[in-house]
C-alpha positions in Angstrom: -82.6 -106.5 76.5 -82.3 -102.7 76.2 -84.1 -100.4 78.9 -87.2 -99.3 77.9 -88.1 -95.7 77.2 -91.6 -94.1 77.5 -91.9 -92.8 74.2 -92.5 -96.4 73.1 -95.6 -96.6 74.8 -98.7 -95.8 73.4 -100.3 -97.1 76.6 -99.4 -94.9 79.4 -101.3 -95.2 82.8 -101.2 -93.1 85.2 -101.0 -93.9 89.3 -100.0 -91.7 92.2 -98.7 -93.7 95.1 -101.0 -93.9 98.2 -99.7 -94.1 101.7 -100.6 -97.8 102.1 -97.9 -98.8 99.6 -95.1 -97.1 101.5 -92.7 -99.4 103.3 -90.4 -98.8 106.2 -87.6 -97.3 104.0 -90.7 -94.8 103.0 -90.9 -95.8 99.5 -92.7 -97.9 97.7 -92.7 -101.8 98.5 -91.4 -103.7 96.0 -93.9 -105.9 95.1 -96.2 -103.4 94.2 -94.9 -102.6 91.0 -96.4 -105.6 89.8 -99.5 -104.5 91.1 -98.9 -101.3 89.0 -98.2 -103.1 85.7 -101.5 -105.5 86.2 -103.5 -102.5 86.8 -101.7 -100.9 83.5 -102.5 -104.3 81.8 -106.2 -103.8 82.4 -105.9 -100.2 81.2 -104.3 -101.8 77.8 -107.2 -103.7 77.0 -109.4 -100.8 77.8 -107.5 -98.6 75.3 -108.1 -101.1 72.9 -112.0 -100.8 73.2 -112.0 -104.7 74.6 -113.2 -104.6 78.5 -111.2 -107.0 80.1 -114.0 -109.2 81.9 -115.4 -109.6 78.1 -112.6 -111.8 76.9 -113.8 -115.5 77.6 -116.9 -115.2 76.2 -116.1 -113.0 73.0 -112.6 -114.7 72.4 -113.5 -118.2 73.7 -110.6 -118.4 76.3 -108.6 -116.2 78.7 -105.1 -114.6 79.6 -103.1 -116.6 82.4 -99.8 -115.5 83.2 -96.9 -117.5 82.6 -94.0 -115.6 83.5 -93.6 -112.1 85.2 -89.8 -110.6 85.3 -88.7 -107.0 86.8 -86.0 -105.3 87.3 -85.5 -102.6 89.6 -83.9 -99.2 88.8 -85.1 -96.8 91.1 -87.8 -95.7 94.1 -91.0 -94.1 94.1 -92.1 -92.4 97.2 -95.2 -91.0 98.4 -97.5 -88.9 96.1 -95.2 -89.5 93.1 -97.3 -89.4 90.0 -96.4 -92.7 88.0 -96.7 -93.8 84.3 -96.8 -97.6 83.7 -96.5 -98.2 80.0 -97.3 -101.4 78.6 -96.4 -102.7 74.8 -97.2 -105.5 73.1 -93.8 -107.1 71.7 -94.7 -110.4 70.6 -97.6 -112.8 69.6 -96.7 -116.5 69.1 -99.0 -119.3 68.3 -100.7 -119.4 72.5 -98.5 -116.7 74.3 -97.8 -113.2 74.1 -95.0 -111.0 75.4 -95.3 -108.0 76.7 -92.6 -105.3 77.7 -93.2 -102.9 80.8 -92.0 -99.8 82.3 -92.9 -97.7 85.2 -91.8 -94.2 84.9 -91.9 -91.1 86.9 -91.6 -88.5 84.6 -88.7 -89.6 82.3 -87.0 -91.7 84.8 -87.3 -95.5 84.6 -87.8 -96.5 88.2 -88.9 -100.5 86.9 -88.7 -102.3 84.0 -90.5 -105.5 83.5 -91.7 -108.7 81.1 -95.2 -110.2 81.3 -95.7 -113.3 79.2 -99.1 -114.2 78.7 -100.9 -117.8 77.5 -104.2 -117.9 76.0 -105.7 -120.9 77.4 -108.9 -122.7 78.0 -110.8 -121.9 81.5 -112.3 -125.3 81.9 -109.5 -127.3 80.6 -106.6 -125.0 81.7 -104.8 -125.9 78.5 -103.4 -123.4 75.8 -105.0 -122.9 72.5 -104.4 -121.0 69.6 -104.3 -117.2 69.9 -107.5 -116.4 67.3 -106.6 -114.3 64.4 -108.8 -111.5 65.5 -107.1 -110.9 69.2 -103.8 -110.7 67.0 -104.9 -108.2 64.6 -106.4 -106.2 67.2 -102.7 -106.1 69.4 -100.9 -105.4 66.0 -103.1 -102.8 65.0 -103.4 -101.0 68.4 -99.7 -101.0 68.6 -99.6 -99.5 65.2 -101.9 -96.8 66.1 -105.3 -97.8 64.6 -108.2 -96.5 66.1 -109.8 -99.6 68.0 -113.5 -98.8 67.5 -115.8 -98.0 64.7 -118.7 -95.4 64.7 -122.0 -96.7 63.2 -124.5 -93.9 62.4 -128.1 -94.8 61.6 -131.9 -95.3 61.9 -133.6 -97.1 64.7 -134.5 -99.8 62.3 -130.6 -100.2 61.8 -128.9 -99.6 65.2 -132.2 -100.0 67.6 -131.8 -103.1 68.9 -128.3 -103.2 69.7 -128.4 -99.8 71.1 -131.5 -100.1 73.1 -129.8 -103.3 75.0 -126.7 -101.2 75.9 -129.0 -98.5 77.0 -131.1 -101.2 79.1 -127.9 -102.5 80.7 -126.1 -98.9 81.5 -129.3 -97.0 82.2 -131.9 -99.5 83.4 -133.3 -97.7 86.6 -133.6 -94.4 84.3 -135.7 -96.3 81.6 -138.4 -97.3 84.0 -139.3 -93.8 84.4 -139.9 -92.7 80.9 -143.3 -92.8 78.8 -142.4 -95.9 77.0 -144.8 -95.4 73.9 -143.7 -91.8 72.9 -139.9 -93.0 73.9 -140.4 -95.5 71.5 -141.6 -93.1 68.7 -138.9 -91.0 69.4 -136.2 -94.0 69.1 -137.7 -95.1 65.8 -137.4 -91.7 64.5 -134.0 -90.7 65.9 -130.4 -90.7 64.5 -128.5 -93.3 66.6 -124.6 -93.2 67.5 -123.2 -96.9 68.4 -119.7 -97.5 68.9 -118.3 -100.9 68.5 -115.0 -102.7 69.0 -113.3 -105.0 66.5 -115.3 -107.9 68.0 -118.7 -106.0 67.2 -119.2 -105.5 71.0 -121.5 -102.3 71.9 -119.8 -100.1 73.6 -121.4 -96.9 73.8 -124.4 -94.8 72.1 -126.5 -91.9 72.0 -129.4 -90.7 70.0 -130.4 -87.5 68.2 -134.1 -86.7 67.7 -136.3 -83.6 67.1 -139.6 -84.8 68.0 -141.5 -82.8 70.8 -139.5 -79.7 70.4 -141.1 -76.4 70.3 -138.9 -74.4 68.7 -138.1 -75.4 64.8 -134.4 -76.1 64.4 -133.9 -77.6 67.9 -132.8 -80.8 68.4 -132.7 -83.1 71.4 -129.5 -85.4 72.4 -130.4 -88.2 74.7 -129.4 -91.7 76.4 -126.1 -90.9 76.2 -124.6 -94.3 77.6 -121.1 -95.8 78.0 -120.7 -99.9 78.9 -119.4 -99.6 82.7 -115.8 -101.0 82.0 -115.2 -98.5 79.2 -116.2 -95.3 81.3 -113.5 -92.4 81.2 -112.3 -93.5 78.2 -113.3 -90.9 75.7 -116.1 -92.8 74.3 -118.8 -90.3 75.6 -117.2 -87.6 73.8 -116.7 -89.5 70.6 -120.5 -90.2 70.4 -121.6 -86.7 71.4 -118.9 -85.3 68.5 -120.5 -87.6 66.3 -124.0 -86.5 67.0 -123.3 -83.0 66.8 -121.6 -83.6 63.2 -125.2 -85.3 62.4 -127.1 -82.1 63.7 -124.8 -79.7 62.1 -124.8 -81.4 58.7 -128.7 -82.0 58.8 -128.8 -78.1 59.3 -129.9 -78.2 63.3 -129.3 -74.9 65.0 -129.5 -75.5 68.5 -129.0 -78.9 71.0 -130.6 -79.5 73.9 -130.6 -82.1 76.9 -131.4 -83.1 80.3 -128.6 -84.1 82.2 -128.0 -85.1 86.3 -125.8 -82.4 87.9 -123.3 -85.3 88.6 -123.1 -85.2 84.8 -123.0 -81.6 84.0 -118.9 -80.7 84.2 -118.9 -83.3 80.9 -121.4 -81.9 79.2 -119.7 -78.1 79.8 -116.5 -79.6 78.5 -118.5 -80.8 75.4 -119.7 -76.9 75.1 -123.3 -77.0 76.6 -124.4 -74.3 78.9 -126.8 -74.4 81.7 -130.4 -73.0 80.8 -132.7 -72.3 83.6 -133.2 -73.6 86.9 -132.1 -77.4 87.8 -135.6 -79.3 88.6 -136.1 -82.0 90.6 -136.6 -85.2 88.8 -137.3 -88.6 90.6 -135.5 -87.4 93.7 -132.3 -86.3 91.3 -131.3 -82.4 90.3 -131.7 -82.2 86.5 -130.2 -79.5 84.5 -131.5 -78.4 81.0 -128.3 -77.4 79.2 -128.3 -76.1 75.5 -125.5 -75.5 72.9 -125.8 -73.4 69.7 -124.8 -74.9 66.6 -124.0 -71.4 64.7 -121.0 -71.3 62.1 -119.1 -69.0 64.4 -119.1 -72.1 66.9 -116.5 -74.0 64.4 -116.2 -77.6 65.3 -117.6 -80.3 67.2 
């Protein structure tokens, strides 16, 4: 088999070599490369908008390694930044083959092959790969977007969005005025991101209730399921909400966030307004974003 090149991988997962992974030769101890690839394999499923731990419940089976093969071409050193590529090359009846590469820059250090079998977790016996999973793998490698964006009312999306909020933000939800929040939820515009299996991954809402300034709207309850955080879904939700606000003529967006999330909102074009205040023992900051035409797109 020819050696892989980094350009053939849609998924490249970056890792930095740690001191604990170095051997007496002052290079990465060879078994760690398989750990690197296994870590990237989990990231591959995240890139497909499929939380790895959800596979058994959603697909009726789990993935088991049948074969792993590595070929070493070079060595990585402490603090090297490595990009680990994973690509699905074959989907059979019950097994699937993945081509892997560990790169430092453009230099291939390790190439590999993984063969997984889709099987019944209880019986430990192979079963046919579901057509939905087969299509997901093919579409991902073809460059398709792996989640759908639903925009609707509380009646349309509120139940699924609310369940995800409860999962992610349970403690924060217990501190709100339930009656008032329920009224806002019903009247709000909701954004819900779902994967190809209909699993809710991220949500947020846009409301106008309770704001003193005409033309203001409020973004609230941005929630991303734990295993999909830092994968761009939160930004996608905010961008969709901004587009909805601009389309209906809102002039300014406001929100209240914890200080730990302030940087995220700054990257989304929001700026701090006023001083931080203490709520439930945590510092919170009001942030705003103008939607004047001069600001451009989301």
